N, C-alpha and C positions, 0 to 999 in steps of 0.2 A: 314204324318203318314200312309196314305192309302198304299203307296208304301212299307213301312216297314211291314205293316200288311200282305199284299198279299205275300210278299217275305217270311216272317216267316212261314206262312201257307204252302206255296209251299215246303219249305225245310223240315218242320216237317212231311208232308205227304210222302215226298221222303224217309226220314229216317225211318218212320213207315213202309213203304212198304218193306224196307230192313230187318227190324226186323221180320216182318211177314214171309217173304220168307225163312228165316233161322231158324224160331222158332222151328221146329220139327227136326232139324239136331242135330247131336252130336257136342257139343261145346268144344273148347279148353279153359280150365279154369286155370287161374292163381290166386294165393292167395296174396292179398296185406296185409293181416293180418291173424289172426287165423281163422276167419270165413268170412272175407271181400274179395269177389271175383271180378274178371273182366273176361269177355269173349272176344273172338276175335270179336264178333259182336258189343260189346261196342266200340271197337277201330275203326271198319269199319264205324259205324254210326257217331262217332265223326269226323273221317277223312272226311266223306261226308259233314257234316255240316260246319266244319271249312273251307273246300275248297270252298263251295258255298258262304259263307260269305266273305271270302277273295277275291273271284272273284267279288262279287257284291259291296262290300264296303271295298276296300283295305286299307283305313285309319282307320278303326274301330278296337277297342280292342276286344279281345275275352278271356273269362275264361271258362274253361270246366273241367270236372271231371278227365279225364284220362291223361291229358298232361299239359304242362306249359302254354299253351295258347299263346296269342299274345298281347304284351303291346306296344302301340305306343303313348300313351298320348292323345288319342282321347277323345272328349266329349261323344262319344258313346261307349258303351260296351255291347257286346252280352254275355249272361250267359246261358250256355248250359249243360243240362244233356242228353247225347245221348241215354241212356237207364236207366231210373229210375225204379228199380225193377229187378236188375240183378240176384239176387238169385232166384227170382220167374222164370225169363226167363230161367235160366240154368236148372231148375228142371221141366220145362214144365208147370208151373203154370201160367195161362193166365191173369196176373195182372201186367202190366208194361206200360211204356209210353215214349214218347219223350217230353222233356220240354225245351222251349226256351223263354228267356226274353231279353228285350232290355232296357238298362239304357241310360238316357241322363242327363249329369251333375250330376250323382249320384242318380238319381230318376228313378225307374222302370216305364216305360211308355207303355210297351207292353208285354203281356204274351201269349204264345201259349202252350197248353198241348194236345198232341194227343195220344189217346189210340187206337192203330191200330187194336187190336183184335175185339173191338166193333165198330170201325169206329166212335169214338166220338171225335170231335174236339172242344176244349174249347179255347176261345179267349177273352182276356180282353185288353182294351185300357184305359189309364189314362183319367178320366173325361168323358168317353163315355159309359162305362158299360161292361158287360160280357155276352157272348153267348155260347151256346152249339149247334153246327150245325145250327147256325143262329137263334136259339130260345133264347130269352132274359132270363138270369139267375137271380134268386133271392134266397137269403138264406131262411132257414126254419123259421117258426113262433113259434116254440117250446119255451116256456118261463118258464118251470119247469125243474129243474135239474133232478128230478126223472124220467121224461119222455124223457130225452135226449139220443140221440144215438151218441156215440163218436168214434173217431179213434185216434190211436197213433202208436208208433213204439219204438223199442229199439236200442240202439247204438251197434256198432260192438264189443266194448270192454265190453260188459255186464258182462262177467265173471271176468274182471280184475279191473274194477273201480266201487266203490260203488255208484257213481253218475250215475245210470243205468236205472232209471225210474220205477223200480219195486215198489218202495214205492208209487209213484203217481198212478200207475196202481191199486195197491191193495186198496188204499184209495178211489179212484173215483169209482172203480167197485162196491163198497157198496152203492153208492149214486145215480147212474144213471141207465137207463134202460138196456144199453148194451154198450160194447166197442169192437171194431174190430181192429185187427192188421194184415193188409193185405200186407204190404211190399213196398209201394210206397208213399212217402210223397206228391209228386206232384199230384197224383191222389186223395189222401185223401183230399187235399186242393181244388181241382177241384170239388170233390163230395160235399164238404161243401158248395161251392159257388152255386152248383146246388140244395141245399136243401136236399141232401141225408143223410148227416151227420149234426148234430147240433153243433159239436165242434171237435177240434183236438188239440193235444199238442204233442210235442216231444223235446228231448234234442239232442245237438251235431250235428245238421244238418249243411250243407254247403250252400253257396249262390245258387248253381245250384239246390239244393233240393227244395228251397222255393220261389225263385224270382218270377217266373210266377204265382205260386199258391197264394202268398201273394197278388199280384195285383188282381187276380181273385176273391178272397174273399172280398176284400174291394170294388171292383167295383160292386159286387153282393149285397152289403149292409151289409156285415159282419164287424167284428172288429178283429184286430190283435195286440197283445202285447207280451211282454215276460211273463213268468209264474208269475213273481213278479208284473206284471202290468206296468212295465217300457216300454218306447217307443221301438218298435221293429225296428231293422235294420238288414241288411244281415249278419253282423258279430255277431249277438246276440247269446248267448250260448243256448238259448231255444226259442220255439215259442208256443204261445197259440192263437188259432184262433177260432172264434165262429160266430154264427148268430147275435151276439150282445145282444140278449135278455137274454141269460144265462151267458154272459161273467163275470159280477161281481160275480155271484154265483159260477162260476168255479174258479175265483181268490180267493174267500173266502175259498172254499173247498180245493184248493191246498195249501193255506196259513196255513191250520190247520195240514198239513202233515209234519212229521219230515223229512227234506231234507237229513238227514244222515242215515235214517232207510231203508236200501235196502235189509234187510234179507228176504229170502224166508221162509214163515211160513209153516212148514210141520208137519204132525202128524204121529206117528208110525202106521203101519198096525195092525189091531186087531189080537191077537194070536188065534190060532185054538184050 
């Protein structure tokens, strides 16, 4: 495992340096959907990571966001997001990261999340714990929902599908201290593991969004399920992560919200 850990850290830092180097440049932007974008830097970072993994472990599988990946039937599978927070990156908003996870026989055993702007390296190993720049991580001790600081995000098809998280955001915003939507699920989960957030939920994420962060949270003492409370796995339709202390309260609060009520509540402007 030490070899895998050192290797993942090395390539995460190499990809992070690439992201930093090109951060202030003008980017070539392609649209994968109405608002879902990809830049040339996503592809360069992905190419760098997949090349390094293929060179180092030619028999391993790889799945990644921007390409078909490599499927060889290996017991080991690398799960990569070469640039989590692409929209932020393209607009010069400094909240993005490289996320790398390694599965063995379907179980995530290693996670690395690197925020190159702040030079923050989050690393988790199954059964060993999680660290930030070699300092041991632990989730927060907040145990009251009203005092909790949460993070979330919205799917790219927010304007097309009523299953868009607006209902849950509206419902929880009235019950907690504050909610942030910064645009990188991997960093949100890493920050939860570090005790900066008390909870996080989101819908319609992909394995590369959550694999490393899922392990990070659990190894820091937190809890991860689906919003329904069901067992979480990488193909789950939603994720709810917390410090564990408020998890049941979050499940109860989310369970009271109409899953089909995604309306934006607006009021007319007062007449002059």
